[in-house]
N, C-alpha and C positions, 0 to 999 in steps of 0.2 A: 235695258236694251239688249236684244239678242246679240250674242257674240261680242260683248263689250271686253275690250282689252284693258282699258283704264277705267276704274271706278273710284269716284270719291263721293263720300256721303257725310255731310256735315264737317269737313275737315277744317281743323283749326291750328294755328300756330301762334303761341303767345310768347313774347320774349320780356324778360325782366331787365329793365334799363336803369342804371343808376345815374342820376343827374345831381349836379351841384346846386344846392339850395341857397338863393340870395347871396351868391358871391362868397359864401363861407365854406369852410372845409367840410362841414356837415353835408352829406349826400342823402337824397331821397330815392326810393325805389319806385319806378313807374312801370306800369303794365302796357306794353305795346302789342296790339292785335295785328300781326302782319297778314294773317289770313284767318277770316271770320266766317265759319260756317258754310263753306263752299261745297256744292254738290253738283257733279256732272258725270257723264259716262262718254267714252270714245270708243267707237266700234272698230274692229279690226279693218284695216285698209283705209281709214278716214285720214284726211288732211285738214287739220283744224288751226285756225289762228287764235292765239291767247295774247291779247293785247291790253295796254292800259299805261297810265303815266308812270313816271319813275316813283318807286316807293308804293306802287299799288299792291304788290304782293306776287308778281309774277315769278320773279327769281326764287322766292321762298317756296312757292308751289313746286317749281321744277326740282328744287333741292330735295323736298319731301318724296317726290315722284321717283328719284333716283336713289333715295336712301341716305342721302348726306345729312338730312335733318329728320328728326323724329317728331311726328305730329303731337300737338298737345291735346288734341280731342278729335273725335270722328273716326271714320273708317276709311281706308286706302288700300286698293289693291291694283297691282300692274301684272298683267299676265298670270293672274291668279296668286301672286305672291305679295307679301307684306314687305314693302321696299326696306324699312328699317330693321327688321328682324331676319330678312332673308337677302341681304344685300349682295352677298357673293354669288349666290344663284341668279339673282336678277341682273347682274352686270352682263351675263351672257345672253340676255335677251333684249338689252336696250343699248342704243348708241347715243352719244351726247356730243354736241358741238357748241362751244361757247365762243362767240364772235371776238371777244376782246382778250380770250386766253386760248393758248394752244396746248393740246395733248401730246404734241410731237417732241422730240428730244432736240434741243436747240442746236447743239453742235454736231449732231449726226446728219448724214445724208438722208434724204426722205426714205429711200430703199431700206436703210437700217432701221428706221423708226417703225416701218411696217413689220419687219421681221421680229422686232421686240414685241410688238402688239400681238402678233400671231402666237408668241409663247405665252403672253399674259392671259390671252383668251382660250389657249389650248386649241387652236384651229388646226385641223389636219393639213398636212402639206399640200395635198391635191386640191383640197377645197380653197386653201389660201392662194394657190397660184391661179386658179380659175377666177376667183373674185378679184384678186389683184389685177390680172390682165384686163378684166372688164372695166374695173374702175379707172385704171390708168387710161384706157381708151376713151371712155366717156368723159372723163374730166380733163383730158389732155394733158396728163402728167408725165408722159414719157421722157421729154427732155429735162425734166426735173429731178428724177429719181437719184441722181448721184450728186445733187447740190445740197450743201448743208442748209438745214431749215433756217438758220439765222440770215442767209443770203437770199431768201425767197421774198418776193413782194408780198404785200397783204393779201392780194387776190390769189396768188399762187399758194400761199400758205393756207387760206381758208379752203381751197379745193382739196389740198392735202389733208386737212383736218377731216373734211367730210368723208373722204376715202378711208382714213383711219377708223372713223366711227362705223363704217359699214363692212369692214373686212370680215366680221364674224357673223354676218346675216342677221342682224338684230330684228325682232318683231316691231320694236318701237324706236323712232329716231326723235330725240329732243333737240331743237334748234333754237339757240338763244342768239338773237341778232346775227344771223349768218351772212348777211350782206353788208354789215356796218363798214364803212370806210372804203367800199370797193367802187371801181369806176363803173360806168354803164355797161361796157362789154362784159366785165367779169360778173356783174350782177345777172345779166341775161343769161350767161352760160350756167351759173349756179341754178337759177330758177329753171331753166330748161332741164337740167339734170334731175332736179328734185321731181318735176312733174313726171318725167319718164320713170324714175325710180318708183314712185307711188302707182303709176299705171301698171308698170310691168312686173314689179316684184310684190306689189301689195303691201308695201311698208307703211305702217301707221305713223304719221308725222304730226307733232305738236310744235308749232311754230310761234315764238315770241319775237316780236320786232317793233321798232319805231318807223320802219319804212312801210307805209301802208300799201305801196305798190307790190310788196311781197305778198301781202294778204290778198290784194285784188287779182293777182295773177295765178295764185297757188290755191287758194282755200275757198271752198264753198260755204263752209261753216266758220263762224267767228265767235269767240267769247270775249267779253269786255269785263275787265276787273278794275275796281277802283276802291281804295281804302280797304282792301282785303276782302271785298264783297263782290260776287258775281252780279253785274248790272245787266247783262245781255247775253244770250246764248241762242243762236239761231243762224239763219241764212244771212249771208253778207248783204243781200239785197234788203233785208228787213231792217237794217240799221238806218236807211234813209227814210223810214217812216216814223222815226223817233224825234221828238222835239221840233215838230212842224218843219221838217226839212223840205227844201223846195227844188224841184227841177227847173231847167231853163229851156224854153223854146226859142230857137233862133230863126227868125223869119227874113227871107229875102224877098222884097217887093219889086215890082217893075219900075217904080219911081218912088221919090221921096213922099211920104205922107205923114200927117200928124201922128202922135203915139196912138197905137191901136188900143180901142176900149172894148173889152170883151169880157163877159161874165166868167169867173173862176180864174182869172189871171190879172196880172198887173205888169205894165210895161216899165222895165227898170232901166233901160238903156236905148238910145236911138243914134245911129250913125249913118246918115244918108239913107239909101233905101233898106238898110238892115235894122231890125229891131230885136231886142231881147225881152221875152216876157217870162216872168217867173210864176209857177203855179205849184200847188202842193204835190209833194213827192208820191203821196198815196192816191192821187186822183189820175184818171185815165187821160191820156193826151188826145185820144181820138176825137171826142166831142169839141174840144178846144180848137183843134186843127179844122175841123169841119166848119165851125163858126166863122173862123178866120177866112177860109177859102171862099165862103159865100159872100164876103163883104169887101175883100181886098184882092188886088191883082197880085196873086202869088206866084213867084217864081220857083223857090226852093225853101226848104226848112230842115232843121236838125234838132235833135233833143240832147241836152247835156245833163248827166246825172249830177246829183250833188257831190261836192267834194267830201270825200270820206273824213278827212281830218276835221272839217267844220262839223260834220254830224257828230263825230265822237266829242269834240270840244262842247257841242251843245249838251250831249248826254251828261257830261261831267257837271256842267252848270245846272242842269235839272236835278242831279243827285245832291248838289250843295244847297239848292233852294228848296228842296222838298218836293220837286216835281216827280213825275212818274216815269220811269223807263221800263223796257221789257225785261222781265226776269226769267 
């Protein structure tokens, strides 16, 4: 990929785990492959969703990308650097936000945490002031700067953590569950900020989350990982073509009619003059709509896309039963 900022080639991480054998004191050593031969590239300026169930290998991947863990095999480069060997240099090129852990100083006011971060990253004073003024305004942090971090709500702290991760103008921002536990208003504010950041600053973002609305609203590309292996890498819309996913055509008729019978679809629900018809996500809706309009007194209609959570659950099921997903 031209201008790739993140490059993984056959990346592996193997842990040696000791387990008690048969209830005895004797322990056996077991090999666990947390990441099993993953390869992908992320171009500069991309915003990519990296999703999977608990234990899939997401956090292990992020820890290798940041240099916290050393890979067991394969090749890894971020901004042209080897994270494990050049971790100090890399820290100035990346920002990290962990939704369940803070990088801020618990007993200090938010303002003091930012000043400490400036010294850690050796950010020039003028650049620091410019960045801080911009982030404080965009994230609505003005009234919170003199409040100790321990007194901030979860939503306020999360916005504070995001600002701290961006004070040094990183090329890459890793977000691990950035909206976990936030209310609807706080989630919307964080998502809006991230969209603007990516569009205006060109910051590359790798987002891991269990809130699939984050993915739907922020990412054009999504990667799905399960049991340490990459199961899908492509457009978000492409997920709906996996596992015989279905879209739903909601039809409003002039009057009540028996369930509509039309080739290429099946009626799954009828309530008065409204009917719901399911059809393959990979099929075009146009021929189906035309056939219904020819034979039924149509008033209105709408199309509902497959629920992405159901799509991914189906993908995991295919993986467990030997089915085929997109690689």
